[in-house]
Structure formats: C-alpha cells, structure tokens
C-alpha positions in Angstrom: -3.7 -36.7 21.9 -6.9 -35.1 23.2 -8.1 -31.7 21.9 -7.8 -28.9 24.4 -10.2 -26.1 24.5 -7.6 -23.6 25.5 -4.5 -22.9 23.5 -3.2 -19.7 25.2 -2.4 -18.4 21.7 -5.1 -15.7 21.9 -4.0 -14.4 25.3 -2.5 -11.2 23.8 -5.6 -10.3 21.8 -5.0 -12.1 18.5 -6.4 -15.1 16.8 -5.5 -17.2 13.8 -7.3 -17.4 10.5 -7.3 -20.6 8.5 -3.8 -20.6 7.0 -2.2 -19.3 10.2 -2.3 -15.5 9.8 -2.8 -13.8 13.1 -5.2 -10.9 13.4 -6.6 -8.8 16.2 -9.7 -10.3 17.8 -11.7 -7.2 16.7 -10.8 -7.7 13.1 -13.8 -7.4 10.8 -13.5 -11.1 9.8 -13.6 -12.1 13.5 -16.5 -9.8 14.2 -18.4 -11.3 11.2 -17.8 -15.0 12.1 -18.3 -14.3 15.8 -21.7 -12.9 15.0 -22.5 -15.9 12.9 -21.5 -18.0 15.9 -23.9 -16.0 18.0 -26.6 -16.7 15.4 -25.7 -20.4 15.2 -26.2 -20.6 19.0 -29.5 -18.8 18.8 -30.7 -21.1 16.0 -29.8 -23.9 18.4 -32.1 -22.3 21.0 -34.9 -22.2 18.4 -34.2 -25.9 17.6 -34.5 -26.7 21.3 -37.8 -24.9 21.7 -39.5 -26.2 18.6 -41.5 -29.4 18.8 -41.7 -30.3 15.2 -39.1 -32.9 14.2 -39.1 -31.9 10.6 -38.4 -28.3 11.6 -35.6 -29.4 13.9 -33.9 -31.2 11.0 -34.1 -28.1 8.9 -32.6 -26.0 11.7 -29.7 -28.4 12.1 -29.0 -28.1 8.4 -29.1 -24.3 8.8 -26.7 -24.6 11.7 -24.4 -26.7 9.6 -24.4 -24.1 6.7 -23.7 -21.4 9.2 -20.6 -23.3 10.3 -19.6 -23.4 6.6 -20.2 -19.6 6.3 -18.0 -19.1 9.4 -15.3 -21.2 7.7 -15.5 -19.1 4.6 -15.0 -15.9 6.7 -12.1 -17.5 8.7 -10.3 -18.1 5.4 -8.6 -15.4 3.3 -7.6 -17.5 0.4 -10.2 -17.3 -2.4 -9.6 -20.8 -3.7 -10.0 -22.3 -0.3 -13.1 -20.3 0.4 -14.7 -21.4 -2.8 -14.0 -25.1 -2.0 -16.2 -25.0 1.1 -19.6 -26.7 0.5 -21.6 -23.5 0.1 -23.7 -23.7 -3.0 -26.6 -21.9 -4.7 -28.7 -24.9 -3.9 -28.4 -24.0 -0.2 -30.0 -20.6 -0.9 -32.6 -22.2 -3.1 -33.5 -24.6 -0.2 -34.2 -21.7 2.0 -36.3 -20.1 -0.7 -38.4 -23.3 -1.1 -38.9 -23.5 2.6 -40.0 -19.8 2.7 -42.4 -20.4 -0.2 -43.8 -23.5 1.5 -44.6 -21.6 4.7 -45.8 -18.6 2.8 -48.6 -20.7 1.2 -50.3 -20.9 4.6 -49.7 -17.4 5.7 -52.0 -14.4 5.2 -50.6 -11.9 2.7 -48.4 -9.3 4.4 -49.6 -5.8 3.6 -48.0 -3.8 6.4 -45.0 -4.0 8.7 -45.5 -6.1 11.7 -44.3 -5.5 15.2 -42.3 -8.6 16.5 -43.8 -10.5 19.4 -47.0 -12.2 20.3 -45.5 -15.5 21.6 -42.1 -16.3 23.1 -41.2 -18.6 20.2 -42.1 -15.9 17.7 -40.0 -13.4 19.5 -37.0 -15.8 19.5 -37.4 -16.2 15.7 -37.3 -12.4 15.4 -34.2 -12.1 17.6 -32.4 -14.7 15.5 -33.5 -12.7 12.4 -31.9 -9.5 13.7 -28.7 -11.3 14.6 -28.6 -12.7 11.1 -29.1 -9.2 9.6 -26.2 -7.9 11.8 -24.0 -10.8 10.6 -24.9 -10.0 7.0 -23.9 -6.3 7.5 -20.6 -7.4 8.9 -20.0 -9.8 6.0 -20.7 -7.0 3.6 -18.1 -4.9 5.4 -15.5 -7.6 5.1 -16.4 -8.1 1.4 -16.0 -4.4 0.7 -12.3 -4.7 1.4 -11.4 -8.3 0.5 -12.7 -11.4 -1.1 -15.6 -13.2 0.5 -17.5 -15.9 -1.4 -20.6 -14.1 -2.5 -22.8 -17.1 -1.5 -22.0 -16.3 2.2 -23.7 -12.9 2.0 -26.5 -14.3 -0.2 -27.1 -17.2 2.3 -27.4 -14.8 5.2 -29.7 -12.5 3.3 -32.0 -15.4 2.5 -31.7 -16.9 6.0 -33.0 -13.6 7.5 -36.0 -13.9 5.2 -36.5 -17.5 6.3 -36.3 -16.5 10.0 -38.9 -13.7 9.4 -41.2 -16.1 7.6 -40.6 -18.8 10.3 -41.7 -16.2 12.9 -44.9 -15.5 11.0 -45.5 -19.2 10.5 -45.0 -20.0 14.2 -47.3 -17.1 15.0 -49.9 -18.7 12.8 -49.5 -22.2 14.3 -49.7 -21.0 17.9 -52.6 -18.7 17.1 -50.7 -15.6 18.2 -51.8 -12.2 17.1 -49.7 -10.5 14.4 -49.7 -6.8 15.4 -49.4 -4.5 12.4 -47.4 -1.3 12.8 -49.6 1.8 12.7 -48.0 5.2 12.9 
C-alpha cells in the first residue's frame, strides 16, 4: 500500500502525537515541532546555497538531528523520548564545529548587525528561527517532560548558525557591521 500525503484526520483542527493522542494544531508541542520543521527547511535552503561539500554534509546531519528533536517533541512518553538518538555527542559535535570556525574568525568584541551577503543573511534568519524554536521547546518543557538534550541541541545550534554566518562572511569577504548606538 502506498503512503498517502493526506489522511483527512486533521480536518477538524487536531493532529496526533506519537502514541495516538489527539491535540489541537495550536498545541504548544505542535507549535514547537512546527517551528523546528520551518528551521529544518531553512537549513535545507542553506545547504542548497552553500558550495562546500563538507559543509553540506554537516548541514544534512543537522537536519537529521532536527528530525529527531521533532520526534522527541511529538512524543509525550518520557521513555520513548529518551530512546530517540539524541545524545550529548550531538551537542559536542556542534561545539567542535563552532570552535573550528572560530579559530579563523576575528575576536568578537561588539554586537554585529546581520547582513552583508545573502548567504550571511540566510544564516542569521535560520539562527532566529532556531531561537524561536528553542523558546517554544522551553515553554513545552515548563509544563511537561521534554528530553533536556532537545533544548540544549537547539541552544547550541543557534550558536553554530551565528558562527556559520560570521564564517561565511569571512569567506565571501563581506563586511561585518558592528552595532554602534
């Protein structure tokens, strides 16, 4: 049997979590993993724009982990959540990538204003979507169990995307504009 895109089960404004429980489509969990889906798509855009094959592979890994974070959020059961392949090593990998890019970057002493090149701007947009997703995950976690690695991964991912924006800016020789009040 072929998989159908439409099920008609959400026509009345509800959707199912893993396990079958039906919730409103504006439920905090749905908002959180819907925003992660938006981020996942935006990271795909970054992947399509970037020319470096090594970076593309990293972005695919990030997209895969975002799918895992979405699965965590779509699952209420703590044991099932903790069985998804989301590990401290995933956060550490982002930290290593940040550190590697940071070695080439000038020291940041002031806030910077996003922009300077279309690719840089797209990295910053992905970062802001990631921050929104993180806030929504924190909201869910304040009322019910969410694997803490989901929040930690998003927090580090936003740092990664910020650093990626700076790194891309360096590589394309775009000006980093410091914020001056």
